[in-house]
C-alpha positions in Angstrom: 2.1 29.1 -36.5 -0.2 27.9 -33.8 -1.1 24.2 -33.3 -4.7 24.9 -34.3 -3.7 26.4 -37.6 -1.3 23.6 -38.3 -4.1 21.1 -37.7 -6.4 23.1 -39.9 -3.7 23.2 -42.7 -3.3 19.4 -42.6 -7.1 18.9 -42.6 -7.6 21.3 -45.5 -5.0 19.6 -47.8 -6.3 16.1 -46.9 -9.9 17.2 -47.7 -8.8 18.6 -51.0 -7.1 15.3 -51.9 -10.2 13.3 -50.8 -12.3 15.5 -53.1 -10.4 14.2 -56.1 -7.8 17.0 -56.3 -4.8 14.8 -55.3 -2.4 16.5 -57.7 -3.2 20.0 -56.4 -3.0 18.9 -52.7 0.3 17.1 -53.3 1.8 20.1 -55.2 0.7 22.5 -52.5 2.4 20.3 -49.8 5.6 20.0 -51.9 5.7 23.8 -52.3 5.1 24.4 -48.6 8.1 22.1 -47.8 10.3 24.8 -49.3 9.0 27.3 -46.8 11.3 28.4 -43.9 8.7 27.6 -41.3 9.3 24.3 -39.6 5.7 24.0 -38.4 4.4 24.3 -42.0 7.1 21.9 -43.2 6.2 19.3 -40.6 2.5 19.6 -41.5 3.2 19.2 -45.2 5.3 16.1 -44.5 2.4 14.7 -42.5 0.0 15.3 -45.4 2.4 13.6 -47.8 2.7 10.6 -45.6 -1.1 10.5 -45.1 -1.8 10.6 -48.8 0.8 8.1 -49.9 -1.7 5.7 -51.4 -3.0 8.5 -53.6 0.1 10.2 -54.9 1.9 6.9 -55.6 -0.5 6.4 -58.5 0.8 9.6 -60.2 4.2 8.5 -61.7 5.7 12.0 -62.0 4.5 13.0 -58.5 5.7 9.7 -57.0 9.3 10.3 -57.9 9.3 13.9 -56.7 7.6 13.1 -53.4 9.9 10.2 -52.7 13.0 12.3 -53.3 11.6 15.2 -51.2 10.7 12.9 -48.2 14.2 11.2 -48.4 15.9 14.6 -48.4 13.9 15.8 -45.4 15.0 12.7 -43.5 18.4 14.4 -43.2 17.1 17.9 -42.1 19.1 19.7 -39.4 16.0 20.1 -37.3 15.2 16.8 -35.4 11.4 17.2 -35.3 11.4 17.7 -39.1 13.5 14.5 -39.6 11.2 12.6 -37.3 8.1 13.6 -39.3 10.0 12.6 -42.5 10.7 9.2 -41.1 7.1 8.8 -40.2 6.1 9.8 -43.7 8.6 7.2 -45.1 7.0 4.6 -42.8 3.5 5.4 -44.0 4.5 5.1 -47.6 6.8 2.1 -47.4 4.0 -0.5 -47.0 2.9 0.0 -50.6 6.3 1.3 -51.8 8.8 -1.3 -50.6 11.7 0.6 -52.2 11.5 3.1 -49.3 12.1 0.4 -46.7 15.9 0.6 -47.5 15.8 4.3 -46.7 13.9 3.7 -43.5 16.5 1.1 -42.5 19.4 3.5 -43.3 18.1 5.9 -40.7 17.6 3.2 -38.1 21.2 1.9 -38.6 22.5 5.2 -37.1 21.2 3.7 -33.8 18.8 6.7 -33.3 16.2 5.3 -31.0 13.3 7.2 -32.6 14.2 5.9 -36.0 14.5 2.4 -34.5 11.1 2.7 -32.9 9.6 3.8 -36.2 11.2 0.9 -38.0 10.1 -1.5 -35.3 6.5 -0.3 -35.6 6.6 -0.5 -39.3 7.7 -4.2 -39.1 4.9 -4.9 -36.6 2.2 -3.5 -38.8 3.6 -4.7 -42.2 5.2 -8.0 -41.2 4.4 -9.9 -44.4 5.8 -7.1 -46.5 9.0 -7.0 -44.5 9.5 -10.8 -44.5 9.6 -10.8 -48.3 12.0 -7.8 -48.5 15.7 -8.6 -49.4 16.9 -6.6 -46.3 14.8 -8.6 -43.8 17.9 -10.1 -42.1 19.5 -6.6 -41.9 16.3 -5.2 -40.4 16.2 -7.7 -37.6 19.9 -7.2 -37.0 19.4 -3.4 -36.8 16.5 -3.7 -34.4 18.8 -5.4 -31.8 19.8 -1.8 -30.9 16.3 -1.1 -29.6 16.6 0.0 -26.0 15.0 -1.9 -23.1 12.1 0.6 -22.7 11.2 0.4 -26.4 11.2 -3.4 -27.0 7.7 -4.2 -25.8 6.0 -3.7 -29.1 8.6 -5.7 -31.0 8.2 -8.6 -28.6 4.8 -9.2 -30.1 6.3 -9.0 -33.6 8.9 -11.5 -32.7 6.3 -13.9 -31.3 4.4 -13.7 -34.6 7.6 -14.5 -36.4 8.1 -17.6 -34.2 4.4 -18.6 -34.9 4.9 -18.3 -38.6 7.8 -20.7 -38.7 10.5 -18.2 -39.4 14.1 -19.6 -39.6 15.1 -20.5 -36.0 18.6 -19.1 -36.6 17.2 -15.6 -37.2 15.2 -15.8 -33.9 18.3 -17.1 -32.1 20.5 -14.4 -33.5 18.1 -11.7 -32.6 17.6 -12.8 -29.0 21.2 -13.6 -28.4 22.6 -10.3 -29.8 20.0 -8.2 -28.0 20.8 -9.8 -24.7 24.5 -9.3 -25.1 24.1 -5.7 -26.2 21.7 -4.6 -23.4 22.9 -6.7 -20.4 24.9 -3.8 -19.0 22.1 -1.3 -19.5 19.6 -3.0 -17.2 18.7 -1.5 -13.8 19.2 -3.5 -10.6 16.8 -6.3 -10.4 15.7 -6.2 -14.0 15.1 -9.5 -15.8 15.9 -8.8 -19.4 14.1 -12.0 -20.5 10.7 -10.5 -19.4 11.1 -8.0 -22.3 10.3 -11.0 -24.5 7.5 -12.6 -22.5 5.3 -13.3 -25.5 8.1 -14.7 -27.6 9.4 -17.0 -24.8 5.9 -18.4 -24.3 5.8 -19.2 -28.0 9.2 -20.8 -27.9 8.2 -22.9 -24.9 6.2 -25.2 -27.2 9.0 -25.6 -29.7 12.0 -27.9 -29.7 14.2 -24.9 -30.6 14.0 -23.8 -27.0 16.4 -26.5 -25.9 18.9 -25.3 -28.5 18.6 -21.8 -27.2 19.1 -22.9 -23.6 22.1 -25.1 -24.4 23.8 -22.5 -26.5 23.4 -19.8 -23.9 24.6 -22.1 -21.2 27.9 -23.0 -22.9 28.6 -19.5 -24.2 31.6 -17.6 -22.9 29.5 -14.5 -22.6 28.6 -13.7 -19.0 25.5 -11.8 -20.3 24.2 -15.0 -21.8 24.7 -16.9 -18.6 22.6 -14.3 -16.8 20.1 -14.5 -19.7 19.9 -18.3 -19.2 19.3 -17.8 -15.5 16.5 -15.3 -16.3 15.0 -17.6 -18.9 14.9 -20.7 -16.7 13.4 -18.7 -13.8 10.8 -17.2 -16.1 9.8 -20.6 -17.5 9.7 -22.0 -13.9 7.3 -19.2 -12.8 5.0 -20.1 -15.7 4.9 -23.7 -14.8 7.5 -25.0 -17.3 9.8 -26.8 -14.9 11.4 -29.5 -17.0 13.5 -27.9 -19.7 16.1 -30.1 -21.4 19.4 -29.7 -23.2 19.7 -30.1 -26.9 20.9 -33.6 -27.7 22.4 -32.5 -31.0 24.6 -29.9 -29.3 25.6 -32.1 -26.4 26.7 -34.9 -28.8 29.1 -32.5 -30.4 30.8 -31.3 -27.1 34.2 -32.4 -25.9 35.0 -33.6 -22.4 36.2 -30.1 -21.5 33.0 -28.5 -22.9 30.9 -30.9 -20.8 32.8 -30.0 -17.7 32.4 -26.3 -18.5 28.6 -26.8 -19.1 28.2 -28.5 -15.8 29.9 -25.6 -13.9 27.7 -23.1 -15.7 24.7 -25.2 -14.9 25.4 -25.1 -11.2 26.3 -21.4 -11.2 23.3 -20.1 -13.1 20.4 -22.5 -12.1 18.5 -21.8 -8.9 15.5 -24.0 -9.0 15.7 -27.7 -8.3 13.2 -29.0 -10.9 14.9 -27.5 -14.0 18.4 -28.2 -12.5 17.5 -31.9 -12.2 15.8 -32.0 -15.5 18.8 -30.5 -17.3 21.2 -32.8 -15.5 19.2 -35.9 -16.5 19.1 -34.8 -20.1 22.9 -35.3 -20.2 22.2 -39.0 -20.0 20.5 -38.9 -23.4 23.6 -38.1 -25.3 25.5 -40.5 -27.6 28.0 -42.8 -25.7 26.6 -41.4 -22.4 28.2 -44.1 -20.4 31.7 -43.0 -21.4 31.0 -39.3 -21.8 28.5 -38.1 -19.2 27.7 -40.8 -16.6 30.5 -39.7 -14.3 29.6 -36.1 -14.6 25.9 -36.8 -13.8 26.8 -38.9 -10.8 29.0 -36.1 -9.4 26.3 -33.5 -10.0 23.7 -35.5 -8.3 25.7 -36.7 -5.3 28.2 -33.8 -4.6 26.2 -30.8 -5.7 22.5 -31.0 -6.4 21.9 -33.7 -3.8 23.6 -31.5 -1.1 21.4 -28.6 -1.9 18.1 -30.4 -2.5 18.5 -33.9 -1.0 14.9 -35.0 -0.8 13.9 -33.6 -4.2 16.9 -35.3 -5.7 16.1 -38.6 -4.2 12.5 -38.3 -5.4 13.6 -37.3 -8.9 16.1 -40.2 -9.1 13.4 -42.7 -8.1 11.1 -41.3 -10.8 13.8 -41.3 -13.5 14.7 -44.9 -12.6 11.3 -46.2 -13.3 11.7 -45.7 -17.1 15.5 -45.9 -17.4 17.6 -48.3 -19.4 19.6 -50.8 -17.3 22.8 -48.9 -17.5 21.2 -45.6 -16.4 19.2 -47.4 -13.7 22.4 -48.8 -12.2 24.0 -45.3 -12.2 21.0 -43.8 -10.5 20.9 -46.6 -8.0 24.5 -45.9 -7.0 23.7 -42.2 -6.8 20.7 -42.8 -4.6 22.5 -45.0 -2.2 25.3 -42.6 -1.8 23.0 -39.6 -1.3 20.9 -41.6 1.1 24.0 -42.2 3.3 24.6 -38.5 3.3 21.0 -37.7 4.3 21.2 -40.2 7.2 24.5 -38.8 8.4 23.1 -35.3 8.4 20.1 -36.5 10.4 22.4 -38.0 13.1 24.0 -34.6 13.8 22.8 -32.9 17.0 20.7 -29.7 16.6 22.5 -26.5 17.4 20.1 -25.1 19.9 22.4 -22.2 20.8 21.9 -20.7 17.3 18.1 -20.5 17.7 16.9 -17.1 19.0 14.5 -17.1 22.0 10.8 -17.6 21.1 9.8 -14.5 22.8 12.3 -12.4 20.9 11.1 -13.9 17.6 7.5 -13.1 18.4 8.3 -9.6 19.4 10.2 -9.0 16.2 7.3 -10.4 14.1 4.7 -8.3 15.9 6.7 -5.1 15.5 7.3 -5.8 11.8 3.6 -6.5 11.2 2.7 -3.3 13.0 5.1 -1.3 10.9 3.8 -2.8 7.7 0.3 -2.1 8.7 1.0 1.5 9.6 2.9 2.2 6.3 0.0 0.7 4.3 -2.5 2.8 6.1 -0.4 5.9 5.4 -0.1 5.1 1.7 -3.8 4.4 1.4 -4.7 7.7 2.9 -2.9 9.5 0.1 -4.3 7.2 -2.6 -6.4 8.9 -5.3 -8.2 5.7 -5.9 -9.3 5.5 -2.3 -10.5 9.1 -2.4 -12.9 8.3 -5.3 -14.0 4.8 -4.3 -15.8 3.4 -1.3 -14.0 0.6 0.4 -16.2 -2.2 1.8 -14.3 -4.8 3.9 -15.3 -8.5 3.6 -16.9 -10.1 6.6 -14.4 -12.1 8.5 -14.5 -15.8 7.6 -16.5 -15.0 4.5 -16.4 -17.5 1.6 -17.0 -15.1 -1.3 -18.1 -11.7 -2.5 -20.5 -10.1 -5.0 -21.0 -6.8 -6.8 -24.0 -4.5 -6.7 -24.3 -2.5 -9.9 -27.2 -0.7 -11.4 -29.7 -2.1 -8.9 -28.7 -5.7 -9.6 -26.6 -8.2 -7.6 -23.9 -9.8 -9.6 -22.6 -13.4 -9.5 -20.9 -14.5 -6.3 -17.2 -15.0 -6.6 -15.9 -17.6 -4.3 -12.8 -17.1 -2.3 -10.3 -19.9 -2.1 -6.8 -20.5 -0.6 -3.7 -20.3 -2.6 -0.2 -21.4 -1.7 3.1 -20.8 -3.3 6.4 -22.4 -2.3 10.0 -22.4 -3.4 12.9 -24.5 -2.1 16.1 -22.8 -0.9 19.4 -24.6 -1.4 20.5 -26.1 1.9 24.1 -25.0 1.5 22.9 -21.4 1.1 21.4 -21.7 4.6 24.1 -23.8 6.3 27.1 -21.9 4.9 25.9 -18.9 2.8 29.3 -17.2 2.4 31.1 -20.3 1.0 28.0 -21.2 -1.1 28.0 -17.8 -2.8 31.7 -18.0 -3.4 31.3 -21.5 -5.0 28.4 -20.3 -7.2 30.4 -17.2 -8.3 33.3 -19.5 -9.2 31.0 -21.7 -11.3 29.5 -18.6 -13.0 33.0 -17.2 -13.8 34.4 -20.5 -14.9 36.4 -20.8 -18.2 36.9 -23.7 -20.5 39.9 -25.7 -19.5 39.9 -24.6 -15.8 40.9 -27.3 -13.4 
């Protein structure tokens, strides 16, 4: 059966139903499902899914059609099963009893079935939220592969917006990260799969709980997820995350030490590193529990990597601190200032600087190679073959478009700058710095 005939068959049955002959159209589709031709069977399933709002009003037909579609969901031919799952998805929005059947197929971890279930949740979120199997559905969808998660990210962001139980959101994100950490390709940031969800979480206090739980987890995958999350937030201008006070209050001394090690191993930007460190001062009985830890972090670790940023952050924090915290920060600032002054007194190691002429020659060569490679790529670009490229005049301050005989508005050019600090120890002693960070990342509770 050709594709054209298949399409004609589906259109004919649909037209028959729309003309008021729903029983005849449905019975014809049910009879054709018994045929030995897979193409006719698939087309008949498509029709049944398309007409679900009509045949569900016929009680005798409804039971028969449901049983038929359920049975076809276990057909030996995959493309037949796939169409049956789609038919279930089309019918389940008005027949919630079919959601359980759709869930059963997704629980086999078949990615196509999971994708159909995920799409169904996205388009029928309110129906799914009120279903008794809602928690099981979210748990099952943690098996969605990395390349299929984009659509569900939007659904998850809507759940966050609607005030869904934080524990469900936490469980989904945590389980998904653990399951898929080993399946990522080199350089992948798994947290970017949930860009919309993370941006929704950024405005909620629950984010601090998620950050803290991932940081103190024994799972290496969650340590890496914490790293990705902090970096993702930093890129989007959220540079001052904090730890959850409720969780920190419940930690033992060994837990706090473990948290500090993981913090140093998995945080690579000075602003969030300092913010998370200062949030340790907000815990109950901080003077006895965390003052010494914070002092060590500021003076022996963070201050060695980011001395000036740390001194500035300490000064800012001291302005609104309690007397006890102010005294602690004053001691840390004085000790760190001594370290900075001692470093300044060291002579510059001129022998390690390459000759200026060599530096310039390398830079010129690299620029030429980059320019040549870009020109070669542009020559083969389809876009450039269809479009006219007009360079801007040197030292211009803007540009405009000429379209349909009219000159558009002028768009002004402006300068943009972007900077990031590198840890000093990674430049001074990169090998030992990396060994230290690896040790912090691999640390276990109770390690000395």
